[in-house]
N, CA and C atoms as an extended XYZ file, in Angstrom:
357
Properties=species:S:1:pos:R:3:atomname:S:1:resname:S:1:resid:I:1 pbc="F F F"
N         9.850      319.070      137.859 N   MET     1
C         9.576      319.154      139.283 CA  MET     1
C         9.146      317.776      139.780 C   MET     1
N         9.696      317.385      140.892 N   LYS     2
C         9.363      316.086      141.454 CA  LYS     2
C         7.966      316.109      142.075 C   LYS     2
N         7.319      314.936      142.036 N   GLU     3
C         5.968      314.831      142.591 CA  GLU     3
C         5.926      315.225      144.054 C   GLU     3
N         6.950      314.847      144.822 N   LYS     4
C         6.964      315.179      146.243 CA  LYS     4
C         7.034      316.684      146.476 C   LYS     4
N         7.691      317.397      145.570 N   ASN     5
C         7.750      318.846      145.713 CA  ASN     5
C         6.437      319.508      145.341 C   ASN     5
N         5.703      318.925      144.410 N   ILE     6
C         4.413      319.488      144.007 CA  ILE     6
C         3.484      319.557      145.214 C   ILE     6
N         3.461      318.511      146.014 N   SER     7
C         2.621      318.482      147.211 CA  SER     7
C         3.025      319.590      148.174 C   SER     7
N         4.321      319.761      148.393 N   ALA     8
C         4.804      320.807      149.297 CA  ALA     8
C         4.487      322.191      148.743 C   ALA     8
N         4.669      322.387      147.444 N   TYR     9
C         4.373      323.691      146.853 CA  TYR     9
C         2.885      324.008      146.931 C   TYR     9
N         2.055      323.001      146.667 N   PHE    10
C         0.610      323.212      146.765 CA  PHE    10
C         0.230      323.553      148.203 C   PHE    10
N         0.802      322.827      149.157 N   MET    11
C         0.528      323.103      150.566 CA  MET    11
C         0.967      324.519      150.922 C   MET    11
N         2.146      324.886      150.502 N   GLY    12
C         2.652      326.215      150.811 CA  GLY    12
C         1.736      327.306      150.293 C   GLY    12
N         1.316      327.180      149.044 N   MET    13
C         0.443      328.200      148.461 CA  MET    13
C        -0.923      328.232      149.150 C   MET    13
N        -1.413      327.054      149.531 N   LEU    14
C        -2.690      326.968      150.240 CA  LEU    14
C        -2.629      327.724      151.567 C   LEU    14
N        -1.557      327.504      152.333 N   TYR    15
C        -1.450      328.166      153.632 CA  TYR    15
C        -1.143      329.649      153.502 C   TYR    15
N        -0.380      330.031      152.497 N   ILE    16
C        -0.137      331.457      152.265 CA  ILE    16
C        -1.455      332.153      151.932 C   ILE    16
N        -2.241      331.558      151.048 N   ALA    17
C        -3.541      332.143      150.686 CA  ALA    17
C        -4.469      332.201      151.900 C   ALA    17
N        -4.494      331.129      152.691 N   ALA    18
C        -5.342      331.115      153.885 CA  ALA    18
C        -4.887      332.187      154.875 C   ALA    18
N        -3.586      332.358      155.024 N   GLY    19
C        -3.063      333.380      155.927 CA  GLY    19
C        -3.440      334.783      155.483 C   GLY    19
N        -3.319      335.046      154.197 N   ILE    20
C        -3.721      336.352      153.662 CA  ILE    20
C        -5.212      336.574      153.904 C   ILE    20
N        -5.987      335.512      153.766 N   ASN    21
C        -7.431      335.617      153.975 CA  ASN    21
C        -7.774      336.025      155.410 C   ASN    21
N        -6.901      335.737      156.373 N   HIS    22
C        -7.137      336.168      157.750 CA  HIS    22
C        -7.197      337.698      157.847 C   HIS    22
N        -6.497      338.376      156.960 N   PHE    23
C        -6.489      339.832      156.971 CA  PHE    23
C        -7.593      340.408      156.080 C   PHE    23
N        -7.887      339.723      154.989 N   VAL    24
C        -8.922      340.176      154.064 CA  VAL    24
C       -10.313      339.965      154.660 C   VAL    24
N       -10.520      338.830      155.323 N   ASN    25
C       -11.822      338.472      155.912 CA  ASN    25
C       -11.679      338.197      157.407 C   ASN    25
N       -11.069      339.118      158.106 N   ALA    26
C       -10.795      338.919      159.539 CA  ALA    26
C       -12.070      338.659      160.341 C   ALA    26
N       -13.175      339.295      159.979 N   ASP    27
C       -14.422      339.104      160.730 CA  ASP    27
C       -14.898      337.653      160.689 C   ASP    27
N       -14.690      336.975      159.559 N   PHE    28
C       -15.072      335.565      159.452 CA  PHE    28
C       -14.315      334.739      160.491 C   PHE    28
N       -13.012      334.945      160.584 N   TYR    29
C       -12.194      334.191      161.533 CA  TYR    29
C       -12.490      334.605      162.966 C   TYR    29
N       -12.805      335.857      163.167 N   LEU    30
C       -13.154      336.332      164.504 CA  LEU    30
C       -14.403      335.624      165.016 C   LEU    30
N       -15.373      335.400      164.137 N   ARG    31
C       -16.603      334.696      164.525 CA  ARG    31
C       -16.338      333.243      164.904 C   ARG    31
N       -15.249      332.665      164.414 N   MET    32
C       -14.918      331.270      164.726 CA  MET    32
C       -14.417      331.104      166.161 C   MET    32
N       -13.895      332.171      166.720 N   MET    33
C       -13.232      332.082      168.016 CA  MET    33
C       -14.228      331.770      169.124 C   MET    33
N       -13.899      330.807      169.991 N   PRO    34
C       -14.756      330.559      171.168 CA  PRO    34
C       -14.843      331.833      172.014 C   PRO    34
N       -16.011      332.118      172.553 N   HIS    35
C       -16.264      333.398      173.215 CA  HIS    35
C       -15.365      333.726      174.405 C   HIS    35
N       -14.984      332.794      175.254 N   PRO    36
C       -14.130      333.232      176.369 CA  PRO    36
C       -12.667      333.423      175.965 C   PRO    36
N       -12.339      333.222      174.692 N   PHE    37
C       -10.947      333.329      174.250 CA  PHE    37
C       -10.474      334.772      174.371 C   PHE    37
N        -9.344      335.004      175.061 N   PRO    38
C        -8.858      336.373      175.224 CA  PRO    38
C        -8.198      336.898      173.942 C   PRO    38
N        -8.407      338.161      173.659 N   TYR    39
C        -7.789      338.834      172.509 CA  TYR    39
C        -8.028      338.095      171.195 C   TYR    39
N        -9.287      337.867      170.834 N   PRO    40
C        -9.567      337.057      169.644 CA  PRO    40
C        -9.039      337.659      168.338 C   PRO    40
N        -9.109      338.978      168.167 N   MET    41
C        -8.618      339.572      166.916 CA  MET    41
C        -7.104      339.409      166.809 C   MET    41
N        -6.425      339.537      167.925 N   TYR    42
C        -4.983      339.304      167.954 CA  TYR    42
C        -4.683      337.873      167.506 C   TYR    42
N        -5.454      336.918      167.990 N   ALA    43
C        -5.258      335.516      167.614 CA  ALA    43
C        -5.511      335.298      166.122 C   ALA    43
N        -6.499      335.995      165.579 N   VAL    44
C        -6.790      335.887      164.145 CA  VAL    44
C        -5.582      336.364      163.347 C   VAL    44
N        -5.029      337.510      163.717 N   TYR    45
C        -3.883      338.050      162.980 CA  TYR    45
C        -2.623      337.206      163.169 C   TYR    45
N        -2.383      336.759      164.382 N   VAL    46
C        -1.198      335.935      164.637 CA  VAL    46
C        -1.287      334.617      163.874 C   VAL    46
N        -2.462      334.003      163.857 N   SER    47
C        -2.609      332.754      163.116 CA  SER    47
C        -2.475      332.997      161.614 C   SER    47
N        -2.926      334.146      161.130 N   GLY    48
C        -2.741      334.481      159.725 CA  GLY    48
C        -1.271      334.649      159.367 C   GLY    48
N        -0.539      335.353      160.217 N   ILE    49
C         0.902      335.516      159.994 CA  ILE    49
C         1.589      334.161      160.042 C   ILE    49
N         1.198      333.325      161.004 N   ALA    50
C         1.791      331.989      161.124 CA  ALA    50
C         1.536      331.174      159.858 C   ALA    50
N         0.319      331.227      159.335 N   GLU    51
C         0.012      330.477      158.118 CA  GLU    51
C         0.851      330.963      156.943 C   GLU    51
N         1.021      332.267      156.821 N   ILE    52
C         1.833      332.813      155.733 CA  ILE    52
C         3.287      332.359      155.867 C   ILE    52
N         3.849      332.505      157.063 N   LEU    53
C         5.257      332.142      157.278 CA  LEU    53
C         5.490      330.643      157.130 C   LEU    53
N         4.604      329.844      157.708 N   LEU    54
C         4.768      328.387      157.616 CA  LEU    54
C         4.521      327.902      156.193 C   LEU    54
N         3.557      328.509      155.511 N   GLY    55
C         3.314      328.169      154.116 CA  GLY    55
C         4.526      328.478      153.261 C   GLY    55
N         5.135      329.632      153.495 N   ALA    56
C         6.358      329.980      152.759 CA  ALA    56
C         7.483      329.015      153.125 C   ALA    56
N         7.531      328.606      154.381 N   GLY    57
C         8.590      327.706      154.833 CA  GLY    57
C         8.571      326.346      154.169 C   GLY    57
N         7.382      325.819      153.864 N   VAL    58
C         7.334      324.497      153.223 CA  VAL    58
C         7.728      324.569      151.752 C   VAL    58
N         7.856      325.756      151.198 N   LEU    59
C         8.268      325.889      149.800 CA  LEU    59
C         9.754      325.593      149.599 C   LEU    59
N        10.531      325.692      150.668 N   PHE    60
C        11.978      325.530      150.584 CA  PHE    60
C        12.427      324.283      151.325 C   PHE    60
N        13.269      323.493      150.682 N   ALA    61
C        13.704      322.211      151.250 CA  ALA    61
C        14.349      322.386      152.622 C   ALA    61
N        15.128      323.436      152.825 N   PHE    62
C        15.866      323.588      154.078 CA  PHE    62
C        14.989      324.030      155.254 C   PHE    62
N        13.772      324.498      155.000 N   THR    63
C        12.855      324.868      156.089 CA  THR    63
C        11.587      324.015      156.091 C   THR    63
N        11.479      323.124      155.143 N   ARG    64
C        10.235      322.362      154.953 CA  ARG    64
C         9.856      321.544      156.184 C   ARG    64
N        10.795      320.797      156.730 N   LYS    65
C        10.481      319.897      157.848 CA  LYS    65
C         9.903      320.668      159.040 C   LYS    65
N        10.591      321.714      159.460 N   TRP    66
C        10.150      322.440      160.646 CA  TRP    66
C         8.901      323.266      160.375 C   TRP    66
N         8.758      323.747      159.153 N   SER    67
C         7.535      324.469      158.796 CA  SER    67
C         6.338      323.524      158.795 C   SER    67
N         6.527      322.318      158.289 N   ALA    68
C         5.433      321.328      158.300 CA  ALA    68
C         5.064      320.971      159.738 C   ALA    68
N         6.062      320.835      160.607 N   TYR    69
C         5.764      320.594      162.019 CA  TYR    69
C         4.990      321.778      162.615 C   TYR    69
N         5.352      322.980      162.208 N   GLY    70
C         4.629      324.167      162.670 CA  GLY    70
C         3.185      324.169      162.197 C   GLY    70
N         2.969      323.722      160.970 N   ILE    71
C         1.608      323.624      160.450 CA  ILE    71
C         0.806      322.623      161.268 C   ILE    71
N         1.429      321.511      161.627 N   ILE    72
C         0.749      320.516      162.469 CA  ILE    72
C         0.346      321.155      163.805 C   ILE    72
N         1.276      321.870      164.413 N   ALA    73
C         0.971      322.532      165.693 CA  ALA    73
C        -0.143      323.565      165.522 C   ALA    73
N        -0.095      324.308      164.432 N   LEU    74
C        -1.134      325.309      164.176 CA  LEU    74
C        -2.498      324.660      163.979 C   LEU    74
N        -2.538      323.561      163.239 N   LEU    75
C        -3.814      322.860      163.020 CA  LEU    75
C        -4.395      322.354      164.337 C   LEU    75
N        -3.537      321.897      165.219 N   ILE    76
C        -4.006      321.455      166.537 CA  ILE    76
C        -4.506      322.656      167.346 C   ILE    76
N        -3.784      323.768      167.265 N   ALA    77
C        -4.155      324.960      168.035 CA  ALA    77
C        -5.483      325.560      167.582 C   ALA    77
N        -5.777      325.486      166.284 N   ILE    78
C        -7.016      326.096      165.799 CA  ILE    78
C        -8.208      325.143      165.833 C   ILE    78
N        -7.969      323.902      166.218 N   PHE    79
C        -9.052      322.923      166.244 CA  PHE    79
C       -10.233      323.362      167.115 C   PHE    79
N       -10.011      323.978      168.276 N   PRO    80
C       -11.164      324.440      169.066 CA  PRO    80
C       -12.062      325.427      168.315 C   PRO    80
N       -11.493      326.236      167.444 N   ALA    81
C       -12.315      327.156      166.647 CA  ALA    81
C       -13.195      326.384      165.677 C   ALA    81
N       -12.671      325.303      165.120 N   ASN    82
C       -13.477      324.478      164.217 CA  ASN    82
C       -14.594      323.762      164.982 C   ASN    82
N       -14.290      323.312      166.179 N   ILE    83
C       -15.322      322.699      167.023 CA  ILE    83
C       -16.388      323.736      167.350 C   ILE    83
N       -15.956      324.945      167.685 N   ASN    84
C       -16.898      326.025      168.002 CA  ASN    84
C       -17.841      326.291      166.828 C   ASN    84
N       -17.321      326.263      165.625 N   MET    85
C       -18.177      326.450      164.445 CA  MET    85
C       -19.227      325.343      164.362 C   MET    85
N       -18.795      324.104      164.551 N   ALA    86
C       -19.706      322.966      164.441 CA  ALA    86
C       -20.775      322.994      165.536 C   ALA    86
N       -20.415      323.490      166.704 N   LEU    87
C       -21.359      323.533      167.818 CA  LEU    87
C       -22.365      324.678      167.696 C   LEU    87
N       -22.101      325.628      166.824 N   HIS    88
C       -22.985      326.778      166.644 CA  HIS    88
C       -23.339      326.958      165.163 C   HIS    88
N       -23.981      325.948      164.574 N   PRO    89
C       -24.268      326.020      163.130 CA  PRO    89
C       -25.217      327.163      162.756 C   PRO    89
N       -26.025      327.615      163.701 N   GLN    90
C       -26.961      328.689      163.419 CA  GLN    90
C       -26.231      330.010      163.131 C   GLN    90
N       -24.987      330.099      163.519 N   SER    91
C       -24.205      331.321      163.304 CA  SER    91
C       -23.568      331.387      161.927 C   SER    91
N       -23.745      330.345      161.147 N   TRP    92
C       -23.046      330.249      159.866 CA  TRP    92
C       -24.016      329.967      158.738 C   TRP    92
N       -23.706      330.481      157.600 N   ASP    93
C       -24.476      330.178      156.397 CA  ASP    93
C       -23.761      329.047      155.648 C   ASP    93
N       -23.458      328.017      156.406 N   ILE    94
C       -22.737      326.854      155.907 CA  ILE    94
C       -23.522      325.626      156.353 C   ILE    94
N       -23.768      324.665      155.476 N   PRO    95
C       -24.515      323.470      155.897 CA  PRO    95
C       -23.839      322.769      157.083 C   PRO    95
N       -24.664      322.273      157.994 N   MET    96
C       -24.156      321.606      159.187 CA  MET    96
C       -23.221      320.449      158.823 C   MET    96
N       -23.554      319.717      157.771 N   ALA    97
C       -22.713      318.594      157.350 CA  ALA    97
C       -21.311      319.068      157.002 C   ALA    97
N       -21.197      320.231      156.394 N   VAL    98
C       -19.883      320.777      156.041 CA  VAL    98
C       -19.126      321.181      157.307 C   VAL    98
N       -19.837      321.780      158.251 N   LEU    99
C       -19.191      322.181      159.507 CA  LEU    99
C       -18.620      320.965      160.245 C   LEU    99
N       -19.363      319.869      160.236 N   TYR   100
C       -18.874      318.660      160.902 CA  TYR   100
C       -17.822      317.939      160.072 C   TYR   100
N       -17.904      318.028      158.751 N   ALA   101
C       -16.905      317.385      157.882 CA  ALA   101
C       -15.544      318.052      158.030 C   ALA   101
N       -15.541      319.313      158.420 N   ARG   102
C       -14.274      320.022      158.607 CA  ARG   102
C       -13.459      319.437      159.759 C   ARG   102
N       -14.129      318.820      160.724 N   LEU   103
C       -13.405      318.306      161.891 CA  LEU   103
C       -12.459      317.168      161.516 C   LEU   103
N       -12.918      316.094      160.863 N   PRO   104
C       -11.957      315.056      160.470 CA  PRO   104
C       -11.008      315.527      159.362 C   PRO   104
N       -11.395      316.555      158.619 N   LEU   105
C       -10.494      317.101      157.604 CA  LEU   105
C        -9.207      317.602      158.250 C   LEU   105
N        -9.304      318.084      159.489 N   GLN   106
C        -8.100      318.521      160.204 CA  GLN   106
C        -7.090      317.381      160.317 C   GLN   106
N        -7.592      316.171      160.554 N   LEU   107
C        -6.687      315.018      160.639 CA  LEU   107
C        -5.998      314.749      159.302 C   LEU   107
N        -6.736      314.918      158.220 N   VAL   108
C        -6.157      314.736      156.885 CA  VAL   108
C        -5.077      315.788      156.644 C   VAL   108
N        -5.351      317.035      157.034 N   LEU   109
C        -4.366      318.094      156.856 CA  LEU   109
C        -3.137      317.867      157.719 C   LEU   109
N        -3.323      317.346      158.925 N   ILE   110
C        -2.186      317.009      159.791 CA  ILE   110
C        -1.362      315.898      159.153 C   ILE   110
N        -2.024      314.874      158.647 N   TRP   111
C        -1.325      313.774      157.980 CA  TRP   111
C        -0.535      314.301      156.778 C   TRP   111
N        -1.161      315.169      155.983 N   TRP   112
C        -0.497      315.731      154.807 CA  TRP   112
C         0.760      316.498      155.218 C   TRP   112
N         0.661      317.336      156.249 N   ALA   113
C         1.825      318.087      156.721 CA  ALA   113
C         2.902      317.134      157.231 C   ALA   113
N         2.508      316.091      157.919 N   TRP   114
C         3.484      315.108      158.403 CA  TRP   114
C         4.213      314.460      157.230 C   TRP   114
N         3.461      314.100      156.175 N   ARG   115
C         4.066      313.516      154.965 CA  ARG   115
C         5.034      314.481      154.302 C   ARG   115
N         4.649      315.741      154.229 N   VAL   116
C         5.529      316.738      153.630 CA  VAL   116
C         6.795      316.906      154.475 C   VAL   116
N         6.678      316.769      155.784 N   SER   117
C         7.855      316.913      156.655 CA  SER   117
C         8.879      315.818      156.436 C   SER   117
N         8.459      314.693      155.884 N   LYS   118
C         9.353      313.538      155.696 CA  LYS   118
C        10.117      313.601      154.376 C   LYS   118
N         9.904      314.623      153.578 N   ARG   119
C        10.520      314.688      152.254 CA  ARG   119
C        11.769      315.511      152.269 C   ARG   119
């Protein structure tokens, strides 16, 4: 297996697992949603399905590019939920430093998806 494919396969499995987790631990993701957001549970499930489908898409060369672009769009779309977590640390049993470290991590994940899209 080529090194470039290992990155895509790891990414795919990561997003598939994260997507499944949206259904297993839906309440966790629901708590991330900013309060005025309409239909938050629907958004949790839709984002979970998107993660599963896009994760599966990066596993295959013929869908990898567009799936990676979809992951980039998804990471941008969910960024407000990550900001909401950081702004309300009292709602989480997660150290504040971790909540804030997740914000620039989004940029790393976007960069990784962009790199995978170029292969």
